[in-house]
C-alpha positions in Angstrom: 28.2 47.2 3.2 26.2 45.0 1.0 23.5 45.3 -1.7 21.4 43.1 -3.9 21.7 43.1 -7.7 20.3 41.1 -10.5 22.3 39.9 -13.6 21.0 38.4 -16.9 22.5 35.0 -17.5 23.5 33.5 -20.8 20.7 31.1 -20.6 18.2 34.0 -20.3 17.5 33.6 -16.6 18.0 36.2 -14.0 20.6 35.6 -11.4 20.3 37.3 -7.9 23.5 38.2 -6.1 24.6 39.8 -3.0 27.6 42.2 -3.4 29.6 42.5 -0.2 32.1 45.3 -0.1 34.4 47.0 2.5 36.0 50.3 3.0 39.2 49.1 1.4 37.5 48.6 -2.0 37.5 44.9 -2.0 34.3 43.1 -3.1 32.9 39.6 -2.6 30.0 38.4 -4.8 27.5 35.8 -3.4 25.4 34.0 -5.9 22.0 33.0 -4.4 20.3 31.4 -7.6 18.7 32.0 -10.9 15.0 32.7 -11.5 13.1 31.8 -14.5 9.8 33.8 -13.8 8.7 36.7 -11.7 7.6 34.7 -8.7 11.1 32.9 -8.4 12.7 36.3 -8.8 10.8 37.9 -6.0 11.5 35.0 -3.7 15.2 35.1 -4.4 15.2 38.9 -3.8 13.4 38.4 -0.5 15.9 35.7 0.5 18.7 38.1 -0.3 17.3 40.9 1.8 16.9 38.7 4.6 20.5 37.5 4.4 21.7 41.0 4.1 19.6 42.0 7.2 20.5 39.1 9.3 21.7 40.0 12.7 20.9 43.6 12.2 18.6 45.3 14.8 15.4 47.0 13.7 14.3 50.4 14.7 10.6 50.7 15.3 9.4 53.9 13.4 5.7 53.1 13.8 5.3 52.3 10.1 3.0 49.6 8.9 5.3 48.3 6.2 7.7 45.6 7.4 11.5 46.1 7.1 12.9 45.1 3.6 14.7 42.1 5.3 11.9 41.0 7.6 9.7 37.9 7.4 7.5 37.6 4.3 3.8 38.1 5.2 1.5 35.1 5.0 -1.8 36.2 3.3 -3.7 33.0 3.8 -3.4 29.5 5.4 -5.6 26.6 4.6 -6.0 23.0 5.7 -5.9 22.1 2.0 -5.4 18.4 2.3 -8.3 18.0 4.8 -10.8 20.4 3.3 -10.3 19.2 -0.3 -10.7 15.5 0.9 -14.0 16.3 2.6 -15.3 18.2 -0.4 -14.4 15.4 -2.7 -16.4 12.9 -0.5 -19.3 15.3 -0.3 -19.5 15.5 -4.1 -18.9 11.8 -4.8 -21.8 10.9 -2.5 -24.0 13.3 -4.5 -24.6 15.6 -1.6 -23.7 18.7 -3.6 -26.6 17.9 -6.1 -28.9 16.7 -3.3 -28.5 19.9 -1.4 -28.9 22.2 -4.4 -25.3 23.3 -4.2 -25.7 24.6 -0.8 -22.2 25.6 0.3 -23.2 26.5 3.9 -24.5 23.0 4.4 -21.3 21.5 2.9 -19.2 23.7 5.3 -21.4 22.7 8.4 -20.8 19.0 7.6 -17.1 19.6 7.2 -16.9 21.5 10.5 -18.8 18.7 12.2 -16.1 16.2 11.1 -13.2 18.5 11.8 -14.2 19.5 15.3 -17.8 19.0 16.5 -19.1 22.1 18.1 -22.0 24.4 18.3 -23.2 26.1 15.2 -21.9 29.4 16.1 -18.4 27.9 17.1 -18.5 26.0 13.7 -17.7 29.3 12.1 -14.5 29.5 14.2 -13.6 26.0 13.2 -14.0 26.9 9.5 -12.0 30.0 9.9 -9.1 28.2 11.5 -9.3 25.6 8.7 -8.9 28.4 6.1 -12.4 28.0 4.6 -14.4 31.1 4.0 -17.5 30.9 6.3 -20.9 32.3 6.0 -22.2 34.8 8.6 -24.1 33.5 11.6 -27.2 35.2 10.3 -27.0 33.3 7.2 -26.4 30.1 9.0 -29.5 30.6 11.2 -31.5 31.4 8.1 -30.5 28.2 6.4 -31.0 25.7 9.3 -34.8 25.4 9.0 -34.4 24.2 5.5 -32.2 21.3 6.6 -35.0 20.1 8.9 -37.5 19.8 6.0 -38.5 16.3 5.0 -37.8 17.0 1.3 -34.2 18.0 1.9 -33.6 14.9 4.1 -35.2 12.7 1.5 -32.8 14.1 -1.2 -29.8 13.1 1.0 -31.3 9.8 1.7 -31.8 9.2 -2.0 -28.2 10.1 -2.8 -27.0 7.6 -0.1 -29.3 4.9 -1.5 -27.9 5.5 -5.1 -24.4 5.5 -3.9 -24.9 2.2 -2.0 -26.6 0.8 -5.2 -29.6 -0.3 -3.1 -31.9 -2.5 -5.1 -34.7 -5.1 -4.7 -34.3 -7.3 -1.7 -31.0 -5.6 -0.5 -30.0 -6.1 3.1 -30.5 -3.2 5.4 -29.6 -3.0 9.1 -31.8 -1.2 11.6 -31.1 -0.1 15.1 -32.0 2.6 17.6 -30.3 4.7 20.2 -31.2 7.7 22.4 -29.8 11.1 22.8 -30.5 12.9 26.2 -30.9 16.5 27.0 -30.0 18.3 30.2 -33.5 19.7 31.0 -35.9 19.1 33.8 -39.2 18.5 32.0 -40.3 17.1 28.6 -42.0 19.1 25.9 -43.8 16.3 23.9 -40.8 15.5 21.7 -38.0 15.3 24.3 -39.5 12.9 26.9 -38.2 10.6 29.5 -38.3 6.9 28.5 -36.3 3.7 28.6 -32.7 4.5 28.3 -29.8 1.9 28.0 -27.6 4.4 29.8 -30.2 4.5 32.7 -30.6 8.2 32.5 -33.7 9.9 33.8 -33.4 13.1 31.7 -35.7 13.8 28.7 -34.5 12.2 25.5 -35.2 11.5 21.9 -35.1 8.1 20.1 -33.0 7.9 16.9 -33.7 5.2 14.4 -30.8 4.6 12.0 -31.1 2.6 8.8 -27.9 1.5 7.0 -26.6 -0.7 4.3 -25.1 -4.1 5.2 -21.7 -2.3 5.6 -22.9 0.3 8.0 -23.3 3.1 5.3 -26.1 5.3 6.5 -29.2 5.4 4.4 -31.8 7.2 6.7 -32.1 8.7 10.1 -35.3 9.5 11.9 -36.1 11.0 15.3 -39.0 9.9 17.5 -40.4 11.0 20.8 -38.2 9.9 23.7 -41.0 7.8 25.4 -41.8 5.9 22.2 -41.0 2.2 22.5 -38.0 1.2 20.4 -39.9 -1.6 18.8 -42.4 0.9 17.3 -39.9 2.8 15.4 -38.6 0.3 12.9 -41.7 -0.3 10.7 -42.4 3.4 10.0 -38.7 4.0 9.1 -38.6 0.9 6.7 -41.9 1.8 5.0 -41.1 5.5 4.6 -37.7 4.5 3.1 -39.2 1.9 0.7 -41.9 4.4 -0.4 -39.4 7.2 -0.9 -37.2 5.1 -3.2 -39.9 2.9 -4.7 -38.4 -0.3 -3.5 -40.8 -3.3 -3.6 -38.9 -5.2 -0.9 -35.8 -5.1 1.3 -34.5 -7.6 3.8 -34.4 -6.1 7.3 -31.7 -7.3 9.7 -32.3 -6.4 13.4 -31.3 -7.5 16.7 -33.4 -9.7 19.0 -33.8 -6.9 21.5 -35.6 -4.8 18.9 -38.2 -7.3 18.1 -41.2 -8.2 20.2 -43.6 -10.8 19.0 -46.2 -8.3 18.1 -43.5 -6.3 16.2 -42.6 -9.4 14.2 -46.2 -10.0 13.3 -46.4 -6.4 12.0 -43.4 -6.9 9.8 -44.8 -10.1 8.5 -48.2 -8.5 7.8 -46.3 -5.7 5.9 -45.0 -8.4 3.6 -41.3 -7.6 4.4 -38.4 -10.0 4.3 -36.3 -10.2 7.5 -33.4 -11.7 9.3 -33.9 -11.3 13.0 -32.3 -12.5 16.2 -34.6 -15.1 17.8 -35.4 -15.1 21.4 -35.1 -18.6 23.0 -37.4 -19.0 26.0 -36.8 -22.7 26.2 -34.7 -25.5 24.7 -35.7 -25.7 20.9 -37.1 -29.0 19.8 -34.3 -29.6 17.3 -31.7 -29.1 20.0 -33.5 -31.3 22.4 -33.9 -34.0 19.8 -30.1 -34.0 19.0 -29.5 -34.4 22.8 -31.8 -37.5 22.9 -30.0 -38.9 19.9 -26.5 -38.2 21.2 -26.7 -38.8 25.0 -23.8 -37.4 27.0 -22.1 -35.9 23.9 -21.0 -32.3 23.5 -22.5 -30.4 20.6 -19.9 -29.8 18.1 -18.5 -26.2 17.9 -20.3 -24.3 15.1 -23.0 -26.9 14.7 -26.4 -25.4 13.3 -29.8 -26.8 13.9 -32.5 -26.1 11.3 -36.0 -25.8 12.3 -38.6 -25.1 9.6 -41.7 -23.2 10.5 -44.1 -23.7 7.5 -46.9 -21.2 7.0 -50.5 -22.3 7.0 -53.2 -20.9 4.7 -55.0 -19.2 7.7 -51.7 -17.5 9.0 -51.4 -15.3 5.9 -47.6 -15.1 6.3 -44.7 -16.6 4.6 -42.9 -19.8 5.7 -40.0 -19.1 8.2 -36.9 -21.1 9.2 -35.1 -20.8 12.5 -31.4 -21.5 12.7 -29.8 -22.3 16.0 -26.1 -22.2 16.2 -23.9 -23.5 19.0 -20.5 -22.0 19.8 -18.1 -23.2 22.4 -16.7 -19.8 23.1 -20.2 -18.3 23.6 -21.1 -21.2 25.9 -18.0 -20.7 28.0 -18.7 -17.0 28.5 -22.4 -17.7 29.3 -21.6 -20.5 31.8 -19.1 -18.3 33.6 -21.7 -15.6 33.9 -24.3 -18.1 35.3 -21.8 -19.5 37.8 -21.2 -15.8 39.1 -24.8 -15.0 39.4 -25.7 -18.4 41.0 -22.9 -17.9 43.6 -24.2 -14.4 44.4 -27.7 -15.8 44.7 -26.6 -18.5 47.1 -24.9 -15.9 49.3 -28.0 -13.8 49.3 -30.2 -16.8 50.3 -27.7 -17.7 53.0 -28.0 -14.0 54.3 -24.4 -13.4 53.6 -25.1 -10.7 51.0 -28.0 -8.2 50.4 -30.7 -9.3 47.9 -30.0 -7.5 44.6 -31.5 -8.0 41.3 -30.6 -11.6 40.4 -32.8 -13.8 38.1 -31.8 -16.9 40.0 -33.3 -15.7 43.4 -36.7 -17.0 43.9 -38.9 -15.2 46.4 -42.0 -17.0 48.0 -43.4 -14.7 50.6 -40.6 -14.0 52.9 -38.6 -17.1 52.0 -35.7 -17.0 49.6 -34.4 -19.8 47.5 -32.2 -20.4 44.4 -34.3 -21.1 41.3 -32.6 -24.3 40.3 -35.0 -25.1 37.5 -34.2 -21.8 35.9 -30.5 -22.4 36.4 -30.8 -25.7 34.6 -32.6 -24.3 31.7 -30.0 -21.4 31.4 -27.2 -23.9 31.4 -29.0 -26.0 28.7 -29.3 -23.0 26.5 -25.7 -21.8 27.0 -23.9 -21.3 23.7 -27.0 -21.4 21.6 -28.1 -18.4 19.6 -31.2 -18.3 17.2 -31.7 -16.6 13.9 -35.1 -16.5 12.2 -35.8 -15.6 8.6 -38.6 -15.8 6.1 -36.3 -15.4 3.0 -37.2 -17.7 0.1 -33.8 -17.0 -1.6 -30.8 -14.7 -1.1 -30.8 -11.3 -2.8 -28.7 -12.8 -5.7 -31.2 -15.6 -6.2 -29.2 -18.3 -4.7 -30.8 -20.7 -2.1 -30.8 -19.5 1.5 -28.1 -21.1 3.7 -27.5 -21.0 7.4 -24.2 -19.5 6.8 -25.7 -16.6 4.8 -28.3 -15.8 7.4 -25.9 -15.9 10.3 -23.3 -13.9 8.5 -25.9 -11.3 7.5 -27.0 -11.0 11.2 -23.5 -10.5 12.3 -23.1 -7.5 10.1 -25.2 -5.7 12.8 -21.8 -4.7 14.4 -21.4 -2.3 11.4 -24.6 -0.3 12.4 -23.3 -0.3 16.0 -20.0 1.1 14.8 -21.9 3.9 12.8 -23.8 4.7 16.0 -20.6 4.9 18.0 -19.0 7.2 15.3 -22.0 9.5 15.4 -22.3 9.6 19.1 -18.5 10.1 19.9 -16.5 11.2 16.8 -19.3 13.5 15.6 -20.9 14.2 19.0 -24.5 13.8 17.7 -26.1 14.8 21.0 -27.8 18.1 20.2 -26.8 20.0 23.4 -27.3 23.4 21.9 -30.8 22.9 20.3 -34.1 23.1 21.9 -36.8 23.3 19.2 -37.8 20.3 17.2 -36.8 21.8 13.8 -33.3 22.8 15.2 -32.8 19.3 16.4 -33.9 17.8 13.1 -31.6 20.2 11.2 -28.7 19.1 13.5 -29.4 15.5 12.9 -29.4 16.1 9.1 -25.9 17.6 9.4 -24.7 14.6 11.6 -26.2 12.1 9.1 -24.4 13.7 6.1 -21.1 13.8 8.2 -21.5 10.2 9.1 -21.9 9.2 5.4 -18.8 11.4 4.4 -16.8 9.7 7.3 -17.8 6.3 6.4 -16.8 6.9 2.7 -13.4 8.2 3.7 -12.8 5.3 6.0 -13.9 2.9 3.2 -11.5 4.5 0.7 -8.5 4.9 2.9 -8.7 2.1 5.4 -8.0 4.8 8.2 -10.4 5.8 11.0 -11.9 9.2 10.4 -10.3 10.3 13.7 -6.9 9.3 12.4 -7.5 10.9 9.1 -8.6 14.3 10.5 -5.8 14.3 13.1 -3.2 13.7 10.5 -4.4 15.7 7.5 -5.3 18.8 9.5 -1.5 19.3 10.2 -0.6 20.0 6.6 -1.6 23.4 5.4 -1.4 25.3 2.1 -0.2 28.8 2.7 0.2 31.9 0.4 3.0 34.3 0.9 3.3 37.9 -0.5 6.8 38.5 -1.9 6.8 41.9 -3.4 4.1 42.1 -6.1 4.0 38.3 -6.2 1.8 35.8 -4.3 3.6 32.6 -3.7 2.0 29.3 -2.7 3.7 27.0 -0.5 2.7 23.7 1.3 4.1 21.3 3.9 5.6 18.1 2.4 3.2 15.2 2.8 4.3 11.9 4.5 4.0 8.8 2.2 1.0 7.3 4.2 -1.0 10.4 4.0 -0.2 10.8 0.2 -1.4 7.3 -0.4 -4.6 8.0 1.5 -5.2 11.2 -0.4 -4.7 9.3 -3.6 -7.3 6.8 -2.7 -9.8 9.6 -1.9 -9.1 11.7 -5.1 -8.8 8.6 -7.4 -11.7 6.8 -9.0 -14.6 6.6 -6.5 -15.9 3.1 -5.6 -19.5 2.4 -4.5 -20.2 0.6 -1.4 
């Protein structure tokens, strides 16, 4: 037989021992360890009981209490590393103050990052993560408040403050669409131009970010509203809300029509835009005349001033044209493929499909050699237009600054990819406009939290969530004591968490 006993040691600790005895009267004492407080003592007693009961069968008497030597009950389990990191980011960004301390909103943002799901299923995500979740009735009662303009403006102001946005700061703008699996539009969800070539009703999303892709504002528009008509309202609303006298807009050439650019100029805004090139620019043609038969050097920039006149009422502009060998190589390869297809179609060897080099004159088909020559002459050349008189820091504008600023557009494209894929921004489960707006508010905040964590750790948000969610903090009941235990963290995750919980840096 065996029994557990405790013995006071000379140092004042309490030793836990198992006394093994047999029918012949011999005894063997096994020392398990010494405890210095009640929690340690209960753990040692529990370990001793488990050791004594090892290998013994249990008789089910239908009692609720576990056997003395059975496993210790876990009273709670929590994704502590992940939840604490998300809560830290939420507070650093000022969202706690901006949302009025709304814990439900904070939890919905965390659930969107951990596992994007419906609002009802978000409660299951939070429960599995070990976070106390509000009831579904409470959640539904709070959602309309997240769609209000005042609530969204507070979040946007917090993002602008964190990004330290000031006069003439660079901001990036782009649009995308989110479709709905419904048959008919309702005035907000309407069929329109879709880059994904979808016919279902959709909404248009305008996203404004800092030059590093950190989100500043999101707005939703009718799905049939032209993309070029979304930028100016978003920019003007943002500037008015944050009392900014000027910002420098960076946008892709596909976003800007000639009429749209005139509206931007009429509003007195600064911009760096991609320039559409319908024909060979004068500066490029002049260089060709001066250097007959020569290849334009890789990276060469042509500068073409466009001074303002008194009657135009606009600022002077400058267009920079840059030539890159690699860009020319890719473009020429595409032209060769399209021309080859056009020649086959003209010869009747292939069906006529959409091809810009096929020229139709009545029933006659021909290859448009003039258009081909112009396309080859423009291969490798990209245009950038700006009306900046000086850089945001006051230094003179250079081609390098303008081109580099324009190439930052990949950051906003990355933010859109994160929101549409990692955060699954498409509002599948929402039908009313207020519900859709509330959903986008949650996605916007989740995007900001995700970008901040990526900035702090150097990890993608997907990698961080996948890694951190595996390490849980659990509470174990040992007698009258509650013991907290946690999985040991790997070194790389510990370093990432230190970056999150250390001094916060602004974008």
